[in-house]
TIKOLTI-617762 format. One record per residue: residue number from 1; x, y, z of N, C-alpha, C in turn; chain; residue in one letter. Coordinates in steps of 0.1 Angstrom, whole numbers, padded with zeros to 4 digits. Each point is the difference from the previous one (the first is absolute). Layout:
REM residues N
num->NUM n.x->X n.y->Y n.z->Z ca.x->X ca.y->Y ca.z->Z c.x->X c.y->Y c.z->Z chaine->A residu->A $
...
REM end
This chain:
REM residues 84
num->1 n.x->0008 n.y->-0012 n.z->0000 ca.x->-0008 ca.y->0012 ca.z->0000 c.x->0009 c.y->0012 c.z->0000 chaine->A residu->M $
num->2 n.x->-0005 n.y->0011 n.z->-0007 ca.x->0008 ca.y->0012 ca.z->-0001 c.x->-0009 c.y->0012 c.z->0005 chaine->A residu->R $
num->3 n.x->0006 n.y->0009 n.z->0006 ca.x->-0007 ca.y->0012 ca.z->0004 c.x->0004 c.y->0012 c.z->-0009 chaine->A residu->E $
num->4 n.x->-0010 n.y->0007 n.z->-0004 ca.x->0002 ca.y->0012 ca.z->-0008 c.x->-0005 c.y->0012 c.z->0007 chaine->A residu->F $
num->5 n.x->0008 n.y->0010 n.z->0003 ca.x->-0004 ca.y->0011 ca.z->0008 c.x->0004 c.y->0013 c.z->-0008 chaine->A residu->T $
num->6 n.x->-0009 n.y->0010 n.z->0001 ca.x->0002 ca.y->0012 ca.z->-0007 c.x->-0007 c.y->0012 c.z->0008 chaine->A residu->F $
num->7 n.x->0004 n.y->0012 n.z->-0003 ca.x->-0006 ca.y->0012 ca.z->0006 c.x->-0006 c.y->0009 c.z->-0011 chaine->A residu->T $
num->8 n.x->-0012 n.y->0005 n.z->0003 ca.x->-0006 ca.y->0009 ca.z->-0009 c.x->-0002 c.y->0013 c.z->0008 chaine->A residu->I $
num->9 n.x->0004 n.y->0011 n.z->-0004 ca.x->-0002 ca.y->0013 ca.z->0007 c.x->-0011 c.y->0008 c.z->-0007 chaine->A residu->E $
num->10 n.x->-0010 n.y->0005 n.z->0009 ca.x->-0011 ca.y->0007 ca.z->-0005 c.x->0000 c.y->0014 c.z->0004 chaine->A residu->Y $
num->11 n.x->-0005 n.y->0009 n.z->-0008 ca.x->-0002 ca.y->0014 ca.z->0004 c.x->-0015 c.y->0001 c.z->0005 chaine->A residu->E $
num->12 n.x->-0002 n.y->0008 n.z->0010 ca.x->-0014 ca.y->0002 ca.z->0005 c.x->-0009 c.y->0004 c.z->-0012 chaine->A residu->R $
num->13 n.x->-0012 n.y->-0007 n.z->0000 ca.x->-0010 ca.y->0003 ca.z->-0010 c.x->0000 c.y->-0010 c.z->-0012 chaine->A residu->G $
num->14 n.x->0011 n.y->-0008 n.z->0000 ca.x->0001 ca.y->-0010 ca.z->-0011 c.x->-0009 c.y->-0012 c.z->0002 chaine->A residu->T $
num->15 n.x->-0002 n.y->-0004 n.z->0012 ca.x->-0008 ca.y->-0012 ca.z->0003 c.x->-0006 c.y->0002 c.z->0014 chaine->A residu->D $
num->16 n.x->-0013 n.y->-0002 n.z->0002 ca.x->-0007 ca.y->0002 ca.z->0013 c.x->0005 c.y->-0009 c.z->0011 chaine->A residu->P $
num->17 n.x->0003 n.y->-0012 n.z->-0004 ca.x->0005 ca.y->-0010 ca.z->0011 c.x->0014 c.y->0005 c.z->0004 chaine->A residu->I $
num->18 n.x->0009 n.y->0003 n.z->-0009 ca.x->0013 ca.y->0005 ca.z->0004 c.x->-0001 c.y->0013 c.z->0008 chaine->A residu->M $
num->19 n.x->-0010 n.y->0008 n.z->-0003 ca.x->-0001 ca.y->0012 ca.z->0008 c.x->-0003 c.y->-0003 c.z->0015 chaine->A residu->D $
num->20 n.x->-0007 n.y->-0011 n.z->0002 ca.x->-0002 ca.y->-0005 ca.z->0014 c.x->0013 c.y->-0004 c.z->0006 chaine->A residu->A $
num->21 n.x->0009 n.y->-0007 n.z->-0007 ca.x->0013 ca.y->-0004 ca.z->0005 c.x->0009 c.y->0013 c.z->0003 chaine->A residu->F $
num->22 n.x->-0001 n.y->0010 n.z->-0009 ca.x->0008 ca.y->0012 ca.z->0001 c.x->-0005 c.y->0007 c.z->0013 chaine->A residu->I $
num->23 n.x->-0013 n.y->0001 n.z->0002 ca.x->-0006 ca.y->0007 ca.z->0012 c.x->0003 c.y->-0007 c.z->0013 chaine->A residu->D $
num->24 n.x->0002 n.y->-0014 n.z->-0001 ca.x->0002 ca.y->-0008 ca.z->0012 c.x->0012 c.y->-0009 c.z->-0002 chaine->A residu->D $
num->25 n.x->0013 n.y->0005 n.z->0001 ca.x->0011 ca.y->-0008 ca.z->-0004 c.x->0003 c.y->-0012 c.z->0009 chaine->A residu->P $
num->26 n.x->-0007 n.y->-0002 n.z->0011 ca.x->0001 ca.y->-0012 ca.z->0008 c.x->-0008 c.y->-0012 c.z->-0006 chaine->A residu->D $
num->27 n.x->-0008 n.y->0003 n.z->-0010 ca.x->-0008 ca.y->-0010 ca.z->-0007 c.x->0009 c.y->-0008 c.z->-0009 chaine->A residu->T $
num->28 n.x->-0001 n.y->-0013 n.z->0000 ca.x->0009 ca.y->-0009 ca.z->-0008 c.x->-0009 c.y->-0010 c.z->-0007 chaine->A residu->V $
num->29 n.x->0004 n.y->-0004 n.z->-0012 ca.x->-0007 ca.y->-0011 ca.z->-0008 c.x->0010 c.y->-0010 c.z->-0005 chaine->A residu->A $
num->30 n.x->-0004 n.y->-0012 n.z->0000 ca.x->0007 ca.y->-0011 ca.z->-0006 c.x->-0009 c.y->-0008 c.z->-0008 chaine->A residu->R $
num->31 n.x->0005 n.y->-0006 n.z->-0011 ca.x->-0009 ca.y->-0008 ca.z->-0008 c.x->0008 c.y->-0012 c.z->-0005 chaine->A residu->S $
num->32 n.x->-0007 n.y->-0011 n.z->-0002 ca.x->0005 ca.y->-0012 ca.z->-0006 c.x->-0009 c.y->-0004 c.z->-0011 chaine->A residu->L $
num->33 n.x->0006 n.y->-0001 n.z->-0012 ca.x->-0007 ca.y->-0004 ca.z->-0012 c.x->0005 c.y->-0013 c.z->-0005 chaine->A residu->D $
num->34 n.x->-0010 n.y->-0008 n.z->-0005 ca.x->0003 ca.y->-0013 ca.z->-0007 c.x->-0008 c.y->-0001 c.z->-0012 chaine->A residu->G $
num->35 n.x->0007 n.y->-0005 n.z->-0011 ca.x->-0006 ca.y->-0001 ca.z->-0013 c.x->-0004 c.y->-0015 c.z->-0001 chaine->A residu->F $
num->36 n.x->-0013 n.y->-0002 n.z->-0003 ca.x->-0006 ca.y->-0013 ca.z->-0002 c.x->0001 c.y->-0005 c.z->-0015 chaine->A residu->V $
num->37 n.x->-0004 n.y->0009 n.z->-0009 ca.x->0001 ca.y->-0002 ca.z->-0014 c.x->0005 c.y->0013 c.z->-0006 chaine->A residu->T $
num->38 n.x->0001 n.y->0000 n.z->-0013 ca.x->0003 ca.y->0013 ca.z->-0007 c.x->-0011 c.y->0010 c.z->0001 chaine->A residu->E $
num->39 n.x->-0012 n.y->-0004 n.z->0004 ca.x->-0011 ca.y->0009 ca.z->0001 c.x->-0005 c.y->0003 c.z->0014 chaine->A residu->E $
num->40 n.x->0005 n.y->-0008 n.z->0010 ca.x->-0005 ca.y->0001 ca.z->0013 c.x->0011 c.y->0001 c.z->0010 chaine->A residu->R $
num->41 n.x->-0002 n.y->0008 n.z->0011 ca.x->0009 ca.y->0000 ca.z->0011 c.x->-0007 c.y->0003 c.z->0013 chaine->A residu->F $
num->42 n.x->0006 n.y->-0001 n.z->0011 ca.x->-0005 ca.y->0003 ca.z->0013 c.x->0009 c.y->0009 c.z->0007 chaine->A residu->W $
num->43 n.x->-0005 n.y->0008 n.z->0009 ca.x->0008 ca.y->0009 ca.z->0008 c.x->-0005 c.y->0001 c.z->0014 chaine->A residu->R $
num->44 n.x->0009 n.y->0000 n.z->0009 ca.x->-0003 ca.y->0002 ca.z->0015 c.x->0006 c.y->0013 c.z->0003 chaine->A residu->I $
num->45 n.x->-0008 n.y->0009 n.z->0006 ca.x->0005 ca.y->0013 ca.z->0004 c.x->-0002 c.y->0001 c.z->0015 chaine->A residu->E $
num->46 n.x->0011 n.y->0006 n.z->0006 ca.x->-0001 ca.y->0003 ca.z->0014 c.x->0003 c.y->0015 c.z->0002 chaine->A residu->R $
num->47 n.x->-0009 n.y->0008 n.z->0005 ca.x->0002 ca.y->0014 ca.z->0002 c.x->-0002 c.y->0002 c.z->0015 chaine->A residu->I $
num->48 n.x->0010 n.y->0007 n.z->0006 ca.x->0000 ca.y->0003 ca.z->0015 c.x->0001 c.y->0015 c.z->0002 chaine->A residu->A $
num->49 n.x->-0008 n.y->0005 n.z->0008 ca.x->0000 ca.y->0015 ca.z->0003 c.x->-0010 c.y->0004 c.z->0009 chaine->A residu->G $
num->50 n.x->-0002 n.y->0013 n.z->0002 ca.x->-0010 ca.y->0005 ca.z->0009 c.x->-0014 c.y->-0004 c.z->-0005 chaine->A residu->S $
num->51 n.x->-0010 n.y->-0002 n.z->0009 ca.x->-0014 ca.y->-0003 ca.z->-0005 c.x->-0005 c.y->0010 c.z->-0010 chaine->A residu->P $
num->52 n.x->0003 n.y->0013 n.z->0002 ca.x->-0005 ca.y->0010 ca.z->-0009 c.x->0006 c.y->-0002 c.z->-0014 chaine->A residu->A $
num->53 n.x->0013 n.y->-0003 n.z->-0001 ca.x->0006 ca.y->-0002 ca.z->-0013 c.x->-0005 c.y->-0012 c.z->-0006 chaine->A residu->T $
num->54 n.x->-0001 n.y->-0011 n.z->0007 ca.x->-0005 ca.y->-0013 ca.z->-0005 c.x->-0015 c.y->0002 c.z->-0005 chaine->A residu->L $
num->55 n.x->-0008 n.y->0008 n.z->0007 ca.x->-0014 ca.y->0002 ca.z->-0005 c.x->0001 c.y->0008 c.z->-0013 chaine->A residu->D $
num->56 n.x->0009 n.y->0010 n.z->-0001 ca.x->0001 ca.y->0008 ca.z->-0012 c.x->0005 c.y->-0009 c.z->-0012 chaine->A residu->R $
num->57 n.x->0009 n.y->-0008 n.z->0002 ca.x->0005 ca.y->-0009 ca.z->-0011 c.x->-0010 c.y->-0010 c.z->-0004 chaine->A residu->I $
num->58 n.x->-0008 n.y->-0006 n.z->0010 ca.x->-0010 ca.y->-0009 ca.z->-0003 c.x->-0011 c.y->0006 c.z->-0008 chaine->A residu->E $
num->59 n.x->-0004 n.y->0012 n.z->0003 ca.x->-0010 ca.y->0008 ca.z->-0008 c.x->0004 c.y->0001 c.z->-0015 chaine->A residu->D $
num->60 n.x->0013 n.y->0003 n.z->-0002 ca.x->0005 ca.y->0002 ca.z->-0013 c.x->0001 c.y->-0013 c.z->-0007 chaine->A residu->I $
num->61 n.x->0006 n.y->-0010 n.z->0006 ca.x->0002 ca.y->-0014 ca.z->-0006 c.x->-0013 c.y->-0006 c.z->-0004 chaine->A residu->R $
num->62 n.x->-0011 n.y->0002 n.z->0008 ca.x->-0012 ca.y->-0007 ca.z->-0003 c.x->-0010 c.y->0008 c.z->-0008 chaine->A residu->F $
num->63 n.x->0005 n.y->0012 n.z->-0005 ca.x->-0009 ca.y->0008 ca.z->-0008 c.x->0001 c.y->-0005 c.z->-0015 chaine->A residu->D $
num->64 n.x->-0011 n.y->-0005 n.z->-0005 ca.x->0000 ca.y->-0006 ca.z->-0013 c.x->0004 c.y->0010 c.z->-0012 chaine->A residu->D $
num->65 n.x->-0001 n.y->0013 n.z->0003 ca.x->0003 ca.y->0010 ca.z->-0010 c.x->0015 c.y->0003 c.z->0000 chaine->A residu->D $
num->66 n.x->0008 n.y->-0005 n.z->0009 ca.x->0014 ca.y->0002 ca.z->0001 c.x->0008 c.y->-0013 c.z->-0003 chaine->A residu->T $
num->67 n.x->0009 n.y->0001 n.z->-0009 ca.x->0009 ca.y->-0012 ca.z->-0002 c.x->0012 c.y->0001 c.z->0008 chaine->A residu->C $
num->68 n.x->0001 n.y->-0008 n.z->0011 ca.x->0012 ca.y->0001 ca.z->0009 c.x->0011 c.y->-0010 c.z->-0004 chaine->A residu->G $
num->69 n.x->-0002 n.y->-0007 n.z->-0011 ca.x->0010 ca.y->-0010 ca.z->-0004 c.x->0010 c.y->0005 c.z->-0011 chaine->A residu->E $
num->70 n.x->-0003 n.y->0011 n.z->-0007 ca.x->0008 ca.y->0004 ca.z->-0011 c.x->0011 c.y->0009 c.z->0004 chaine->A residu->S $
num->71 n.x->0012 n.y->-0002 n.z->-0006 ca.x->0011 ca.y->0009 ca.z->0002 c.x->0002 c.y->0009 c.z->-0011 chaine->A residu->L $
num->72 n.x->-0009 n.y->0000 n.z->-0010 ca.x->0000 ca.y->0009 ca.z->-0012 c.x->-0013 c.y->0007 c.z->-0001 chaine->A residu->T $
num->73 n.x->-0001 n.y->0009 n.z->-0010 ca.x->-0012 ca.y->0007 ca.z->-0002 c.x->-0011 c.y->-0009 c.z->-0005 chaine->A residu->E $
num->74 n.x->0003 n.y->-0011 n.z->-0005 ca.x->-0010 ca.y->-0010 ca.z->-0005 c.x->-0007 c.y->-0007 c.z->0012 chaine->A residu->R $
num->75 n.x->-0013 n.y->0000 n.z->0000 ca.x->-0008 ca.y->-0007 ca.z->0010 c.x->0001 c.y->-0015 c.z->-0002 chaine->A residu->D $
num->76 n.x->-0001 n.y->-0007 n.z->0011 ca.x->0000 ca.y->-0015 ca.z->-0002 c.x->-0014 c.y->-0004 c.z->-0002 chaine->A residu->C $
num->77 n.x->-0002 n.y->-0010 n.z->-0009 ca.x->-0014 ca.y->-0005 ca.z->-0002 c.x->-0001 c.y->-0015 c.z->0004 chaine->A residu->D $
num->78 n.x->0005 n.y->-0003 n.z->0012 ca.x->0000 ca.y->-0013 ca.z->0005 c.x->-0012 c.y->-0002 c.z->0010 chaine->A residu->A $
num->79 n.x->-0005 n.y->-0012 n.z->0001 ca.x->-0009 ca.y->-0003 ca.z->0011 c.x->0008 c.y->-0003 c.z->0012 chaine->A residu->V $
num->80 n.x->-0004 n.y->0006 n.z->0011 ca.x->0007 ca.y->-0002 ca.z->0012 c.x->-0009 c.y->-0005 c.z->0011 chaine->A residu->S $
num->81 n.x->0005 n.y->-0007 n.z->0010 ca.x->-0007 ca.y->-0005 ca.z->0011 c.x->0008 c.y->0004 c.z->0013 chaine->A residu->Y $
num->82 n.x->-0007 n.y->0005 n.z->0010 ca.x->0007 ca.y->0004 ca.z->0012 c.x->-0006 c.y->-0007 c.z->0012 chaine->A residu->T $
num->83 n.x->0009 n.y->-0004 n.z->0008 ca.x->-0003 ca.y->-0006 ca.z->0013 c.x->0007 c.y->0007 c.z->0011 chaine->A residu->H $
num->84 n.x->-0007 n.y->0005 n.z->0010 ca.x->0007 ca.y->0006 ca.z->0011 c.x->0002 c.y->-0010 c.z->0012 chaine->A residu->L $
REM end
């Protein structure tokens, strides 16, 4: 197994979830992704922070009008399932 780690730096206003992290720098996130096929993958995310910041992130992540998965200007068109 290999680990791939990288850093992305955001400016305020670029992404609403990253704005929450900028506003509360003690908030941390870790994710683990696994690819099942060329078309399917799974992800486990763990986000730890203050209750107010977690509520803010949850509101953004579960808003169907916001794509929280894309790192580009193109929205993702995938079907996703979330379990808390």
